[in-house]
C-alpha positions in Angstrom: 91.7 113.1 164.6 93.0 112.4 161.4 89.4 110.8 160.6 87.7 114.3 161.4 90.6 115.5 158.6 89.9 113.0 155.4 86.3 113.8 156.2 87.0 117.9 155.8 89.3 116.7 152.7 86.6 115.0 151.0 83.7 117.3 152.0 85.7 120.5 150.7 86.5 118.0 146.8 82.6 117.6 146.6 82.0 121.1 147.8 84.8 122.7 144.3 82.8 120.0 142.8 79.6 121.6 142.9 81.0 124.7 142.4 81.8 124.0 139.2 79.0 123.2 138.0 77.2 126.6 139.4 75.5 124.1 142.2 76.7 125.8 145.2 73.6 127.3 146.0 72.0 123.7 147.8 75.1 124.2 150.0 73.7 127.9 151.0 71.7 127.3 154.4 74.2 123.9 155.2 75.5 124.4 158.0 77.6 121.1 157.6 79.5 123.3 154.0 80.0 126.2 156.6 83.2 125.9 156.3 84.7 124.6 153.1 81.6 127.6 151.0 84.6 130.0 150.9 87.1 128.2 149.2 84.3 126.2 147.1 83.6 129.8 146.0 86.6 130.7 143.5 85.2 127.6 141.6 82.4 128.9 140.7 81.3 128.1 137.1 78.0 130.3 135.8 75.7 127.4 134.0 72.7 128.6 131.4 71.0 125.7 131.9 68.6 125.1 134.4 68.8 124.3 137.7 67.2 120.7 137.8 69.5 120.0 133.9 72.4 120.8 136.3 72.0 118.4 139.5 70.6 115.7 136.9 74.4 116.2 135.5 76.4 115.8 138.2 73.6 113.0 139.5 74.9 111.0 136.3 78.6 112.1 136.1 79.2 111.4 139.8 76.7 108.0 139.1 76.8 107.1 142.7 74.1 105.2 144.0 74.4 106.8 147.8 74.0 110.2 146.3 71.0 109.0 144.2 69.5 107.3 147.9 70.2 111.3 149.8 68.3 112.6 146.1 66.1 110.6 146.1 65.3 111.9 150.1 65.3 115.1 149.7 63.3 116.0 146.9 60.5 113.4 148.2 60.5 116.7 150.4 59.0 119.0 146.5 56.3 120.4 145.4 57.5 118.2 141.8 59.5 115.9 142.2 61.8 115.5 139.0 63.3 111.8 137.6 67.0 111.9 138.0 67.9 108.4 138.0 69.5 107.3 134.9 66.8 104.9 132.9 67.8 102.5 129.8 64.5 101.1 128.4 65.6 96.9 129.4 64.8 94.0 127.7 64.7 90.8 130.6 64.2 87.3 130.1 65.9 84.2 131.9 68.9 85.0 134.5 69.8 88.6 134.5 71.8 90.7 136.2 69.4 93.1 137.4 72.1 95.5 139.9 75.2 95.8 141.7 78.1 97.8 143.6 80.4 98.4 141.7 79.4 101.8 141.4 79.5 103.0 145.0 82.1 104.5 146.0 83.1 106.5 149.4 80.7 104.9 151.7 82.2 105.4 155.0 82.2 109.6 153.6 78.9 110.0 152.1 77.6 107.9 155.5 78.9 110.0 157.4 78.2 113.6 156.1 73.7 113.0 155.4 73.6 111.7 158.8 75.5 115.5 159.7 73.6 117.0 157.3 70.4 115.4 158.4 70.9 116.0 162.2 72.5 119.3 162.6 71.0 121.4 158.7 67.6 119.9 159.0 66.7 118.9 162.4 63.0 119.0 162.5 63.3 115.7 160.0 65.5 113.7 162.2 63.2 110.9 162.4 64.3 110.8 158.6 67.3 109.7 159.5 66.6 105.9 160.1 64.5 105.8 156.7 67.5 107.1 155.3 70.0 105.6 156.8 68.3 101.7 156.0 68.0 103.3 152.2 71.9 102.8 151.8 72.9 99.8 153.1 69.8 98.1 150.7 71.5 99.8 148.7 74.8 99.1 149.8 74.5 95.1 150.1 72.3 93.6 147.2 70.9 90.9 149.8 68.5 93.0 150.9 67.6 94.9 148.0 66.5 91.5 146.7 64.3 90.9 149.7 62.6 94.0 149.4 62.2 93.2 146.0 60.7 89.9 146.8 58.4 91.0 149.8 56.9 93.3 147.5 56.6 91.0 144.8 54.9 88.5 146.9 52.4 90.7 147.6 51.7 92.1 144.4 50.4 88.3 143.3 47.1 88.8 144.9 46.4 90.7 142.4 46.0 89.0 138.7 47.3 92.0 136.4 51.5 91.1 138.6 54.4 90.8 136.4 56.1 88.2 138.0 60.1 87.2 138.9 61.9 84.7 141.3 65.0 86.5 143.2 68.1 83.2 142.1 69.2 83.6 145.4 72.3 80.8 144.2 74.1 83.3 142.0 73.2 86.5 144.4 75.6 87.9 146.4 76.0 91.6 148.4 78.2 92.8 145.5 75.9 91.9 143.3 71.2 90.8 142.4 69.9 88.0 140.0 66.4 87.4 138.8 64.7 85.2 136.7 62.6 85.9 134.5 59.9 83.2 133.7 58.8 85.0 129.7 60.3 88.4 128.4 59.7 91.0 130.3 59.9 94.9 129.7 61.7 97.2 132.0 59.7 101.1 130.6 57.9 104.2 131.6 55.8 104.4 128.6 52.7 102.8 128.9 49.7 101.6 127.5 46.6 102.8 128.6 45.1 99.2 129.6 49.0 99.1 131.5 48.5 102.1 133.1 45.0 101.0 134.9 46.9 98.5 135.9 49.3 99.8 136.9 47.0 102.0 139.5 44.8 99.3 140.5 48.2 97.7 141.7 48.9 100.6 143.7 45.8 100.6 145.5 45.4 97.7 146.4 48.8 97.4 147.9 48.6 100.9 149.8 44.8 99.8 150.6 44.5 96.2 150.8 48.3 95.4 152.1 49.5 99.0 154.3 52.9 99.3 152.0 54.1 101.0 149.2 57.1 102.0 147.0 57.8 106.4 147.5 60.0 106.1 144.8 60.7 103.8 141.3 62.4 103.7 138.1 60.8 102.4 135.3 57.2 99.9 135.5 58.2 96.0 135.0 55.3 95.3 131.5 54.9 92.2 129.9 53.2 91.8 126.5 49.6 90.8 128.5 49.9 94.0 129.7 51.0 93.0 133.2 53.1 95.5 135.5 55.2 95.1 138.3 57.5 97.6 140.0 61.3 96.2 139.7 63.8 99.2 140.6 61.8 101.3 142.9 63.1 103.0 146.9 62.2 100.5 149.2 58.7 99.1 150.7 57.1 101.6 153.3 54.2 100.2 155.8 51.2 102.6 155.3 49.7 103.2 158.1 45.9 104.0 158.9 46.5 107.7 158.9 48.2 107.6 155.5 45.5 105.9 154.1 43.5 109.0 155.1 46.0 111.7 153.7 46.0 109.7 150.7 42.6 109.8 150.0 42.0 113.3 152.0 45.2 113.9 149.2 42.9 112.7 146.1 39.4 114.6 146.7 40.8 118.0 148.1 45.0 118.4 147.2 45.7 117.5 151.0 49.4 119.0 151.7 51.5 116.2 153.5 52.8 116.7 156.6 54.4 114.5 157.8 58.1 112.7 156.3 56.1 109.4 155.7 53.5 111.7 154.2 56.1 114.1 151.9 57.4 110.6 151.2 53.4 109.4 149.8 52.6 112.5 148.3 56.1 111.9 145.8 54.4 108.6 144.9 50.8 109.2 144.1 51.9 112.2 141.9 54.3 109.6 140.3 52.2 107.3 140.2 50.0 110.4 138.2 53.1 111.2 136.0 52.9 107.2 134.4 49.0 106.8 133.9 49.7 110.2 131.8 45.9 108.7 129.7 43.2 107.7 132.4 42.1 109.2 136.0 44.1 106.7 137.9 42.6 107.6 141.3 38.9 107.1 140.0 40.1 103.6 138.9 40.5 102.7 143.1 36.6 103.6 144.1 36.1 99.1 143.8 39.3 99.1 146.4 38.2 98.2 150.2 40.4 100.5 153.0 41.8 97.7 155.6 42.5 99.8 158.4 45.6 98.0 160.1 44.4 97.1 163.4 47.0 99.1 166.8 50.0 96.7 167.9 48.7 95.7 171.4 50.3 94.9 174.6 49.7 90.7 174.2 50.5 88.3 177.6 52.2 85.5 176.7 52.7 84.1 180.5 50.2 81.5 179.9 52.1 80.0 177.0 55.1 81.1 178.3 54.6 78.3 181.1 53.0 75.8 178.9 56.7 75.9 177.1 58.0 75.4 180.2 55.9 72.3 181.0 57.4 71.3 178.0 61.4 71.2 179.3 62.5 74.7 177.5 64.1 77.0 180.5 64.1 80.8 179.5 66.3 81.0 183.6 65.5 84.4 185.4 66.4 88.0 184.7 69.3 89.2 186.9 67.7 92.0 188.7 68.8 95.4 187.6 71.7 96.5 189.7 71.0 100.6 189.9 73.4 103.0 190.1 73.0 105.8 192.7 72.2 109.0 190.5 74.6 111.6 192.7 77.5 109.5 192.4 77.8 110.1 188.8 75.9 113.6 189.0 79.6 115.2 188.2 79.9 112.8 184.8 77.4 116.1 183.5 80.3 117.8 183.2 81.8 117.0 179.6 85.3 117.7 181.0 84.7 115.3 184.8 84.9 112.7 181.9 88.2 112.7 181.8 88.4 112.1 184.9 87.6 108.0 185.0 90.0 105.7 185.3 89.4 104.5 181.9 90.9 108.0 180.9 93.4 107.4 183.2 97.7 107.8 181.1 99.6 106.6 184.3 103.1 107.6 183.2 105.7 105.1 183.0 103.7 101.5 182.7 101.5 104.3 180.2 104.4 106.1 178.1 107.7 103.5 178.3 106.5 100.2 175.5 105.6 103.1 173.3 109.3 104.9 174.6 110.8 101.5 173.5 109.8 100.6 170.0 110.7 104.2 168.9 113.7 103.5 170.5 113.7 99.6 168.1 112.7 101.3 164.4 114.5 104.5 165.1 117.6 102.3 166.0 117.2 99.7 163.7 115.1 100.5 160.8 
């Protein structure tokens, strides 16, 4: 009960902040904010600037990575994704503190709120919650983000014009991510012509050959030799044959996305065009082969297990599952009957006596 009350209070505070920035319209169709919207509407301050600029300013003022992650998920469902992440052009060389969790605030509140919004107001996209939950975890633990970055860097290394870096795992912790750059690189959003060609090819290699992609990135790593790489991104997503076919269909005839995964890839393709304004980035994909991902098959490991047993490995035997007669527990389907279970019964004297004794001692001696 107390947790629900605190959650409600923080939700009300967030609604008031949105109202002051004239962003309460974002909650109009959300059942999640139904109870807090009336009071928040009293604090609405009309703004003359565009909605996009208001959203950017709100995210910038809050400066909470958890909000950036959620905004990234929601913006993937638009036909024209906007860039809302704060960006600072950086020169990187040697050991660098790349990312930190110091700006994360109200972790439990936002995690619970995002889950409620997805499951209550966007049930069609309920399958997106695992992806969003994973991205929140990556945002809250720099070791997880470092693992994602290292994985993507290793996959990109097979492309000859890839810019490399190494994770300093000795210094890296839950709060801080340290990266080592062997030579000076630049994190930028403006790429020269050759670097644009390299970025387009790198994205195609990752998608069509390595079967992965990143959906949102904030700047590109650029070396003096126009080598490129992804450094600040949302996450690494798998790309099955269906997603590869969608990418090729989008390039050929502008096919609209249908699923959550297609929307993410759709945003990535639009963002790629934005980072490569001086070239026809998709025309460079012609020489790259599409590798079909084999469907997962159930493998028979009985022969391997037998050989391991012969070499002394003892796996034991799986206990036989004891199934309860459905007739015996059918009454639990009625929520009110659950409270009749023994675990919920509060036996009179034995249950209340310790509590009453503790209260008496507190009142008498303190």
